C-alpha positions in Angstrom: -6.0 3.8 -7.4 -7.3 4.2 -3.9 -9.3 6.8 -2.0 -7.6 9.0 0.5 -8.0 6.9 3.7 -9.0 9.9 5.9 -12.0 10.8 3.8 -15.3 9.3 4.8 -18.7 9.2 3.2 -21.4 10.5 5.5 -25.2 10.5 4.8 -27.2 13.2 6.5 -30.8 12.9 5.5 -30.8 12.6 1.8 -27.5 14.3 1.4 -24.3 12.4 0.8 -21.0 14.1 1.7 -17.3 13.3 1.8 -15.7 14.7 4.9 -12.1 14.7 6.3 -11.9 12.6 9.4 -8.2 12.6 9.8 -8.1 14.3 13.2 -10.7 11.9 14.6 -13.5 14.3 14.2 -15.1 15.5 11.0 -13.3 18.5 9.5 -16.0 20.5 7.7 -13.5 22.9 6.0 -13.7 20.9 2.8 -16.9 19.0 2.3 -17.8 17.4 -1.0 -21.4 16.7 -1.8 -22.2 13.7 -3.9 -25.4 12.6 -5.7 -26.6 9.0 -5.1 -24.7 7.5 -8.0 -21.4 9.2 -7.1 -22.0 8.0 -3.5 -22.5 4.5 -4.8 -19.2 4.8 -6.7 -17.4 6.0 -3.6 -18.7 3.0 -1.6 -17.5 0.6 -4.3 -14.1 2.4 -4.4 -13.8 2.3 -0.6 -13.4 -1.5 -0.7 -9.7 -1.0 -1.7 -7.8 -0.6 -5.0 -10.0 0.1 -8.0 -9.9 1.1 -11.7 -12.5 2.9 -13.7 -13.4 -0.4 -15.3 -14.1 -2.2 -12.0 -16.2 0.7 -10.8 -18.2 0.8 -14.0 -18.8 -3.0 -13.8 -20.2 -2.5 -10.2 -22.5 0.3 -11.5 -23.8 -1.9 -14.3 -24.5 -4.7 -11.8 -26.6 -2.5 -9.6 -28.2 -0.1 -12.0 -29.7 -0.5 -15.4 -27.0 1.3 -17.3 -24.8 0.1 -20.2 -21.1 -0.4 -19.6 -19.9 2.2 -22.0 -22.0 4.9 -20.5 -21.1 3.8 -16.9 -17.4 3.8 -17.8 -17.6 7.3 -19.3 -19.3 8.7 -16.3 -16.9 7.0 -13.9 -13.9 8.3 -15.8 -15.3 11.8 -15.6 -16.0 11.4 -11.9 -12.5 10.1 -11.1 -11.0 13.1 -13.0 -12.9 15.4 -10.7 -11.9 13.5 -7.6 -8.3 13.6 -8.7 -8.5 17.4 -9.2 -9.7 17.7 -5.6 -7.0 15.3 -4.2 -9.5 12.7 -3.1 -7.6 9.8 -4.8 -4.2 8.3 -4.1 -2.2 6.9 -6.9 -0.4 3.6 -6.2 
């Protein structure tokens, strides 16, 4: 899987948002707010292709969370992102 390339994570104060930057400027029609953990997952995923397992491993390396819990949370997050069309399938 990959993230839609025109979507960018933006931090405004303590808020983390995904915005569409396809036209060269931020399109605020569809803005997705993320908590800090989801923003960290987005940053890991933005490095290129990913799986739920590779993202869960990255979470366990940075946060004190067990792999099974991280994997469950990442899988749920990816399902939501898929529903909103934020992810490309390779």
